[in-house]
C-alpha positions as CSV (number, residue, x, y, z in Angstrom):
1,M,-32.6,-17.3,-26.9
2,R,-32.7,-19.8,-29.8
3,S,-32.9,-17.1,-32.4
4,R,-30.0,-15.2,-30.8
5,L,-27.9,-18.3,-30.8
6,A,-28.8,-18.9,-34.5
7,A,-27.9,-15.3,-35.3
8,A,-24.5,-15.7,-33.7
9,G,-23.9,-18.9,-35.6
10,L,-24.0,-21.0,-32.5
11,A,-27.2,-23.0,-32.8
12,D,-25.5,-26.2,-33.9
13,I,-23.1,-25.9,-30.9
14,A,-26.1,-25.5,-28.6
15,D,-27.5,-28.7,-30.2
16,K,-24.3,-30.6,-29.5
17,L,-24.3,-29.5,-25.9
18,D,-28.0,-30.5,-25.6
19,A,-27.2,-33.9,-27.0
20,G,-24.1,-34.4,-24.8
21,V,-21.8,-34.4,-27.9
22,R,-18.3,-33.1,-27.2
23,L,-17.1,-29.9,-28.8
24,G,-14.1,-30.0,-31.0
25,L,-11.3,-27.6,-32.1
26,A,-13.4,-25.9,-34.7
27,D,-16.3,-25.4,-32.3
28,G,-14.0,-23.8,-29.8
29,V,-12.6,-21.5,-32.3
30,R,-16.1,-20.4,-33.4
31,L,-16.9,-19.7,-29.8
32,F,-13.9,-17.4,-29.6
33,E,-14.8,-15.7,-32.9
34,A,-18.6,-15.4,-32.4
35,P,-19.6,-11.7,-32.3
36,D,-22.2,-12.2,-29.6
37,L,-20.4,-12.6,-26.3
38,L,-23.5,-12.9,-24.3
39,A,-24.7,-15.8,-26.4
40,V,-21.5,-17.6,-25.5
41,A,-22.0,-16.6,-21.9
42,W,-25.5,-18.0,-21.9
43,L,-24.3,-21.4,-23.1
44,A,-21.4,-21.4,-20.5
45,N,-23.7,-20.3,-17.7
46,R,-26.2,-23.1,-18.6
47,E,-23.3,-25.7,-18.3
48,R,-22.1,-24.1,-15.1
49,E,-25.6,-24.2,-13.5
50,K,-26.1,-27.9,-14.6
51,R,-23.0,-28.7,-12.5
52,H,-23.2,-26.3,-9.6
53,G,-26.4,-24.3,-9.6
54,E,-25.9,-21.0,-7.8
55,R,-23.0,-22.3,-5.7
56,T,-19.7,-20.5,-5.9
57,F,-16.6,-21.9,-4.1
58,F,-13.7,-20.2,-2.4
59,N,-11.2,-21.3,0.2
60,Y,-9.3,-19.8,3.1
61,N,-5.7,-19.9,1.9
62,I,-2.4,-18.2,1.9
63,R,0.0,-17.8,-1.0
64,L,3.7,-18.2,-0.5
65,E,6.6,-17.5,-2.9
66,A,9.7,-18.5,-0.9
67,T,12.2,-17.4,-3.6
68,N,12.1,-15.4,-6.8
69,V,15.5,-16.4,-7.9
70,C,15.0,-18.3,-11.2
71,V,17.2,-19.6,-14.0
72,A,14.4,-19.5,-16.5
73,S,13.9,-16.4,-18.7
74,C,10.2,-16.3,-19.5
75,L,9.4,-13.1,-21.4
76,F,6.1,-12.6,-19.5
77,C,7.5,-12.8,-16.0
78,S,8.0,-9.8,-13.8
79,F,8.6,-11.8,-10.7
80,A,11.9,-13.7,-11.3
81,R,15.5,-12.6,-10.8
82,L,18.2,-14.5,-12.5
83,K,20.6,-14.9,-9.6
84,P,21.0,-14.1,-5.9
85,G,22.1,-10.6,-5.4
86,D,20.2,-9.1,-8.3
87,T,18.1,-6.1,-7.5
88,G,14.9,-7.3,-6.0
89,A,16.0,-10.9,-5.6
90,Y,15.1,-12.7,-2.4
91,T,15.1,-16.1,-0.8
92,M,13.3,-16.8,2.5
93,S,15.0,-18.8,5.2
94,L,12.9,-21.8,6.3
95,E,12.1,-19.9,9.5
96,Q,10.9,-16.9,7.6
97,A,8.7,-19.0,5.5
98,W,7.3,-20.9,8.5
99,E,6.6,-17.6,10.2
100,K,4.1,-16.8,7.5
101,L,2.0,-19.6,8.9
102,R,2.8,-19.1,12.6
103,A,1.7,-15.4,12.2
104,R,-1.7,-16.6,11.1
105,R,-2.3,-19.2,13.8
106,H,-5.5,-17.4,14.7
107,Q,-6.9,-17.9,11.1
108,P,-8.8,-21.1,10.1
109,L,-6.6,-21.6,7.1
110,T,-7.1,-24.8,5.1
111,E,-4.4,-24.4,2.4
112,I,-0.9,-23.0,1.7
113,H,-0.3,-22.5,-2.0
114,I,3.5,-22.5,-2.7
115,V,5.1,-21.5,-5.9
116,N,8.8,-20.5,-6.4
117,G,11.4,-19.5,-8.9
118,L,13.8,-22.1,-10.1
119,H,16.7,-21.4,-7.7
120,P,19.9,-23.1,-8.9
121,D,21.7,-23.2,-5.5
122,L,19.1,-24.4,-2.9
123,P,19.4,-28.0,-1.9
124,F,16.5,-30.4,-2.3
125,D,16.4,-30.6,1.5
126,Y,15.2,-27.0,1.6
127,Y,12.0,-27.9,-0.2
128,V,11.5,-31.1,1.8
129,E,12.0,-29.3,5.1
130,L,9.8,-26.4,4.0
131,L,6.9,-28.8,3.8
132,R,7.8,-30.8,6.9
133,G,8.0,-27.5,8.9
134,F,4.5,-26.4,7.8
135,K,3.1,-29.8,8.8
136,R,4.8,-29.6,12.2
137,I,3.1,-26.2,12.8
138,R,-0.3,-27.2,11.4
139,P,-0.6,-30.9,10.7
140,D,-4.0,-30.4,9.1
141,I,-2.9,-27.8,6.6
142,H,-3.2,-28.8,3.0
143,L,0.1,-28.1,1.1
144,K,-0.6,-27.3,-2.6
145,A,3.0,-26.8,-3.7
146,F,5.4,-26.7,-6.6
147,T,4.4,-26.5,-10.2
148,A,5.2,-29.2,-12.7
149,V,8.0,-26.8,-13.9
150,E,9.5,-26.9,-10.4
151,I,9.2,-30.7,-10.2
152,A,11.0,-31.1,-13.6
153,F,13.7,-28.7,-12.4
154,F,14.2,-30.6,-9.2
155,A,14.4,-33.9,-11.0
156,D,16.9,-32.6,-13.5
157,L,19.0,-30.7,-11.0
158,F,19.2,-33.4,-8.4
159,G,19.4,-36.5,-10.6
160,K,16.0,-38.0,-9.8
161,T,13.0,-39.1,-11.8
162,D,9.9,-37.0,-11.7
163,A,8.2,-39.8,-9.8
164,E,11.0,-39.9,-7.2
165,V,10.7,-36.2,-6.6
166,L,7.0,-36.4,-6.2
167,R,7.2,-39.4,-3.8
168,E,9.8,-37.7,-1.6
169,L,7.8,-34.5,-1.4
170,M,4.6,-36.5,-0.7
171,D,6.5,-38.2,2.2
172,A,7.3,-34.7,3.5
173,G,3.7,-33.5,3.3
174,L,2.9,-32.6,-0.2
175,D,-0.9,-32.9,-0.7
176,S,-1.6,-31.6,-4.3
177,L,0.0,-29.8,-7.2
178,P,-1.0,-26.3,-8.4
179,G,-1.6,-25.8,-12.1
180,G,1.0,-23.1,-12.8
181,G,3.6,-23.3,-15.5
182,A,1.3,-24.6,-18.2
183,E,1.3,-21.3,-19.9
184,V,0.1,-22.3,-23.5
185,F,0.9,-25.8,-24.6
186,A,1.5,-24.9,-28.3
187,E,5.2,-25.3,-29.1
188,R,5.2,-22.1,-31.2
189,V,4.2,-20.1,-28.2
190,R,6.5,-21.8,-25.8
191,Q,9.5,-21.3,-28.0
192,K,8.9,-17.6,-28.1
193,V,7.9,-16.9,-24.5
194,C,9.3,-19.6,-22.2
195,H,11.8,-21.7,-24.3
196,D,14.1,-22.6,-21.4
197,K,11.8,-24.4,-19.1
198,C,9.8,-27.6,-18.9
199,G,7.9,-28.2,-22.1
200,A,4.2,-29.0,-22.6
201,D,4.7,-32.8,-22.9
202,R,6.8,-32.9,-19.7
203,W,4.3,-30.7,-17.9
204,L,1.4,-33.1,-18.8
205,A,3.5,-36.1,-18.0
206,I,4.3,-34.8,-14.5
207,H,0.6,-34.2,-13.8
208,R,-0.2,-37.7,-15.2
209,T,2.4,-39.2,-12.8
210,A,1.0,-37.1,-9.9
211,H,-2.5,-38.3,-10.6
212,R,-1.4,-41.9,-10.7
213,L,0.4,-41.4,-7.3
214,G,-2.9,-40.1,-5.8
215,L,-2.4,-36.4,-6.0
216,R,-5.0,-34.0,-7.4
217,S,-3.9,-31.0,-9.3
218,N,-5.1,-28.0,-11.4
219,V,-4.3,-26.8,-14.9
220,T,-3.8,-23.1,-15.9
221,M,-3.6,-21.3,-19.2
222,L,-1.8,-17.9,-19.6
223,Y,-3.9,-16.0,-22.2
224,G,-3.9,-12.6,-23.8
225,H,-0.3,-12.4,-25.3
226,I,0.8,-13.9,-28.6
227,E,-1.4,-17.1,-28.6
228,T,-4.1,-17.6,-31.2
229,C,-7.7,-18.8,-30.6
230,E,-6.7,-22.2,-32.1
231,E,-3.8,-22.5,-29.7
232,R,-6.1,-21.6,-26.7
233,V,-8.6,-24.3,-27.7
234,D,-5.8,-26.8,-28.4
235,H,-4.5,-26.2,-24.9
236,M,-7.9,-26.9,-23.4
237,L,-8.3,-30.1,-25.5
238,R,-4.9,-31.4,-24.3
239,A,-5.9,-30.8,-20.7
240,R,-9.3,-32.5,-21.5
241,A,-7.5,-35.5,-23.0
242,L,-5.3,-36.0,-19.9
243,Q,-8.4,-35.7,-17.7
244,D,-10.1,-38.4,-19.7
245,E,-7.0,-40.6,-18.9
246,T,-6.6,-39.8,-15.2
247,G,-9.5,-37.8,-13.8
248,G,-7.0,-35.9,-11.6
249,F,-7.6,-32.3,-12.5
250,Q,-9.9,-30.4,-10.2
251,A,-10.1,-27.0,-11.8
252,F,-9.1,-25.1,-15.0
253,I,-7.7,-21.6,-14.2
254,P,-7.3,-19.1,-17.0
255,L,-4.6,-16.6,-16.0
256,A,-4.6,-13.1,-17.6
257,F,-1.3,-11.9,-19.1
258,H,0.0,-8.7,-17.4
259,P,2.5,-6.7,-19.4
260,D,4.0,-4.4,-16.8
261,N,7.7,-4.7,-15.8
262,N,8.5,-7.6,-18.2
263,Q,9.9,-8.2,-21.7
264,M,6.4,-8.2,-23.3
265,R,5.5,-4.8,-21.9
266,K,4.7,-3.5,-25.4
267,L,1.7,-5.8,-25.7
268,P,-1.7,-4.7,-24.3
269,A,-3.3,-6.6,-21.5
270,P,-6.3,-8.7,-22.3
271,T,-9.6,-6.8,-22.2
272,A,-12.5,-7.6,-19.8
273,S,-14.5,-9.1,-22.7
274,D,-11.6,-11.3,-23.7
275,S,-11.2,-12.5,-20.1
276,L,-14.9,-13.3,-19.8
277,R,-14.9,-15.2,-23.1
278,V,-11.9,-17.3,-22.2
279,H,-13.6,-18.5,-19.0
280,A,-16.8,-19.1,-20.9
281,V,-15.2,-21.1,-23.6
282,A,-13.2,-23.1,-21.0
283,R,-16.5,-24.2,-19.3
284,L,-17.9,-25.3,-22.7
285,M,-14.8,-27.2,-23.9
286,L,-13.8,-28.8,-20.6
287,D,-16.8,-31.0,-20.0
288,N,-14.8,-33.4,-17.8
289,I,-13.1,-30.9,-15.4
290,A,-15.5,-30.0,-12.6
291,H,-14.5,-26.4,-11.9
292,V,-13.5,-23.3,-13.8
293,K,-11.8,-20.8,-11.5
294,A,-11.5,-17.0,-12.0
295,F,-8.3,-16.0,-10.2
296,W,-9.4,-12.6,-9.1
297,I,-5.8,-11.4,-8.5
298,A,-5.2,-11.8,-12.3
299,T,-8.5,-10.8,-13.8
300,G,-9.4,-8.0,-11.4
301,V,-12.1,-8.3,-8.8
302,E,-14.9,-6.9,-11.0
303,V,-14.2,-9.2,-14.0
304,A,-14.0,-12.2,-11.7
305,Q,-17.3,-11.3,-10.2
306,A,-18.9,-10.9,-13.7
307,A,-17.3,-14.2,-14.7
308,L,-19.7,-16.0,-12.3
309,W,-22.2,-15.7,-15.1
310,F,-19.7,-16.8,-17.8
311,G,-19.1,-20.3,-16.6
312,V,-17.0,-19.7,-13.5
313,D,-17.9,-21.4,-10.2
314,D,-14.8,-20.7,-8.1
315,L,-13.0,-17.5,-7.1
316,D,-9.9,-19.1,-5.6
317,G,-9.5,-17.8,-2.1
318,T,-8.2,-15.2,0.4
319,V,-4.7,-15.5,-1.0
320,Q,-3.3,-12.9,1.5
321,E,0.2,-12.5,0.0
322,E,0.8,-12.6,-3.7
323,R,3.9,-11.3,-5.5
324,I,4.0,-12.7,-9.0
325,Y,1.0,-10.7,-10.4
326,H,1.6,-7.6,-8.3
327,M,5.2,-7.4,-9.6
328,A,3.7,-7.5,-13.1
329,G,1.5,-4.4,-12.3
330,A,-1.7,-6.0,-10.9
331,R,-3.8,-3.4,-9.1
332,T,-5.9,-5.8,-7.3
333,P,-5.8,-6.2,-3.5
334,E,-3.2,-8.7,-2.2
335,S,-5.8,-10.3,-0.1
336,M,-9.5,-10.5,0.6
337,T,-11.2,-11.7,3.7
338,P,-13.9,-14.4,3.6
339,D,-16.5,-11.8,4.3
340,Q,-15.4,-9.7,1.4
341,I,-15.4,-12.7,-1.0
342,C,-18.9,-13.7,0.2
343,R,-20.1,-10.2,-0.4
344,L,-18.8,-10.2,-3.9
345,I,-20.4,-13.6,-4.6
346,R,-23.8,-12.6,-3.2
347,A,-23.8,-9.2,-5.0
348,A,-23.4,-11.2,-8.2
349,G,-26.5,-13.2,-7.4
350,R,-24.7,-16.4,-6.4
351,S,-24.3,-18.4,-3.2
352,P,-20.9,-18.6,-1.5
353,I,-19.5,-22.0,-0.3
354,E,-16.3,-22.2,1.6
355,R,-14.4,-25.3,0.4
356,D,-11.1,-27.0,1.2
357,T,-8.6,-27.7,-1.5
358,L,-10.3,-31.0,-2.5
359,Y,-13.7,-29.3,-2.8
360,N,-15.1,-30.7,0.4
361,V,-17.5,-28.2,1.9
362,V,-16.0,-26.4,5.0
363,S,-19.0,-24.1,5.6
364,V,-22.0,-22.5,4.0
365,P,-21.7,-18.9,5.1
366,A,-25.0,-17.6,6.5
């Protein structure tokens, strides 16, 4: 393998990894540009196995998008509708949202993942009661809810600080933050694709505050549109820097751009090799974030399965109802059962581990 790494121009990067020396921006760019994808994969898999061996994590969760009404106009979004009454716009009543959990009372769910549009007319009490209601139905359920973009929107709309919003939601049952809304941190990209929502510095500041309040969170990156390799690596390095400061990120989650039904439909979707490389480079750059997740809804099931040898150790979960990617043309299933996930993991030569949101082991499937 040494000769192959040398031929790919990656021998010195392998030496750095062997010596425990952190990779920098130039190293990350070279990993993206190296012609030998499998050499990059070998390095990423080695780092993955140092941390997790054959273990591959998943959780028993449900996804909930309570409203798709959103005042932001992100070019890549196929989910949002600008105002109530627009074709395809919806907002669940609290009872409708709670029924999603009641209807699954027979399932051993451990997490609800809640992400919404930025609705201009809903009161803050809607979100507070949403969480309280879920906790009344299942006190033990973990509520991973509201992206940093939503937290910033709530704070600005309701005249609160970001910390006040987080504290009030925590009092209502908020347990952790998802990683959505990060997109790409580079200002050039944000100005082009999502200029009218929470910026990168605010996104990072909200996660910093959440970590200091005791909440764990994730960090995502939307890849495969107009971003450069340098901007991808810069995104990873900014996440790594915040992790050095707080230690609050649990997983890094690359999210594949889907072009259908949005304002960037003329762009091609990322290829399988690009998706695999993004996950591999993330594992190599993010030495202080424990987990790299392949969100199978976004990558496709087959690519997510292959990614288990490209640095990935987590496949997210059962999901059950997902609208954001499917409205953008995703052809993946809307849900998988734990047995189906375990089968995929085993077929890839890995060992499935059911976890909760905080990566405590729930069970080791036989």
